[in-house]
C-alpha positions in Angstrom: 7.2 -66.8 170.2 6.3 -68.9 173.4 8.0 -68.1 176.8 9.8 -71.3 178.5 10.7 -72.2 182.1 13.9 -71.1 182.8 15.2 -73.7 184.9 18.5 -71.6 186.1 15.9 -69.2 188.0 14.3 -71.6 190.1 16.5 -71.3 192.9 14.2 -71.2 195.8 12.6 -74.6 197.9 8.8 -74.8 198.1 5.9 -77.2 199.5 3.0 -77.4 198.0 -0.2 -78.3 200.0 -3.8 -79.3 199.5 -6.8 -79.9 201.8 -7.6 -83.7 201.5 -11.2 -84.4 200.2 -12.9 -87.3 202.1 -9.8 -88.7 203.7 -9.8 -90.0 206.9 -7.6 -91.1 210.0 -7.3 -94.5 211.5 -10.6 -93.9 213.9 -12.8 -93.0 211.1 -12.4 -89.0 211.4 -12.3 -86.4 208.8 -8.6 -85.3 208.6 -8.4 -81.0 209.1 -5.8 -79.1 207.5 -3.4 -79.5 204.5 -1.3 -82.7 203.6 2.0 -82.3 201.1 1.3 -82.7 197.6 4.8 -81.6 196.6 7.6 -81.3 198.7 10.5 -79.7 198.3 10.5 -78.5 194.8 12.6 -76.1 192.8 10.7 -72.7 192.0 11.3 -69.5 191.0 10.1 -66.2 192.7 9.2 -63.1 191.8 7.4 -60.4 194.2 4.6 -58.3 193.3 3.3 -55.7 195.7 2.3 -55.6 199.3 -1.3 -54.7 200.7 -2.0 -53.1 203.6 -5.3 -53.5 205.4 -7.1 -53.7 208.5 -8.7 -57.1 209.8 -10.4 -57.3 212.7 -9.2 -54.3 214.0 -5.3 -55.0 213.5 -3.3 -53.7 210.6 -2.0 -56.3 208.5 0.3 -56.4 205.6 -0.2 -59.4 202.6 2.6 -59.9 200.2 1.7 -60.9 196.4 4.2 -63.3 194.8 4.3 -65.4 191.5 5.7 -68.5 192.0 7.1 -70.4 188.8 7.4 -74.4 188.7 7.4 -77.2 186.4 3.9 -78.0 185.1 1.6 -80.7 187.1 -1.7 -80.9 186.5 -2.6 -81.6 190.4 -1.7 -78.0 191.6 -5.0 -76.0 191.6 -6.4 -73.1 193.6 -7.2 -75.0 196.2 -3.7 -75.6 197.1 -1.2 -73.3 199.3 2.5 -73.2 198.9 4.9 -72.9 201.6 8.1 -71.3 201.4 10.5 -71.1 204.6 7.7 -71.6 206.7 5.5 -68.5 205.4 2.4 -69.8 203.6 0.4 -68.4 200.5 -2.9 -68.6 199.0 -2.8 -69.6 195.2 -5.1 -66.9 193.8 -4.7 -68.0 190.5 -2.4 -70.2 188.1 -1.6 -69.7 184.5 0.1 -72.7 182.5 3.5 -71.6 180.6 3.6 -72.8 176.8 2.2 -76.4 176.3 2.7 -77.6 180.1 5.9 -76.6 180.2 5.4 -75.0 183.9 2.9 -73.2 185.7 3.0 -69.4 187.1 1.2 -69.3 190.4 -0.2 -65.7 191.7 -0.2 -66.0 195.4 -0.8 -63.7 198.3 0.8 -64.4 201.9 -1.8 -65.8 204.4 -2.3 -63.9 207.8 
C-alpha cells in the first residue's frame, strides 16, 4: 500500500530558496546568495533529532527535521528551507507515491 500525502497535517508555512546559477544583476555582476523558488507553501513538519558538535571552538546544536510538501520537480538538495526565519539545508529528498509529495530531510544551518 502506498502512503499518500495527508494535506490536513500540512500546518506549517515555509519558503524554499535556491542558489541561482548564472544569474546576474543589472550591472552584470553575479547574484550571490539565495532567491525564492517557492514562497509561503504549506508543509508538514516532523522533528528527528538534535546533534551537538563543536565547530571553531564553539558548541553548536543542529536540529534535524523532515518536511513534507506537495511534489515539485524543481526542489533538489541545492535548495534550502526557511521556517520562521530559521534556515535548513536539504540533505536528502524522497518522493512519496507517484509524484504525490516529497519528504525533505533537513538540518538547521548554524
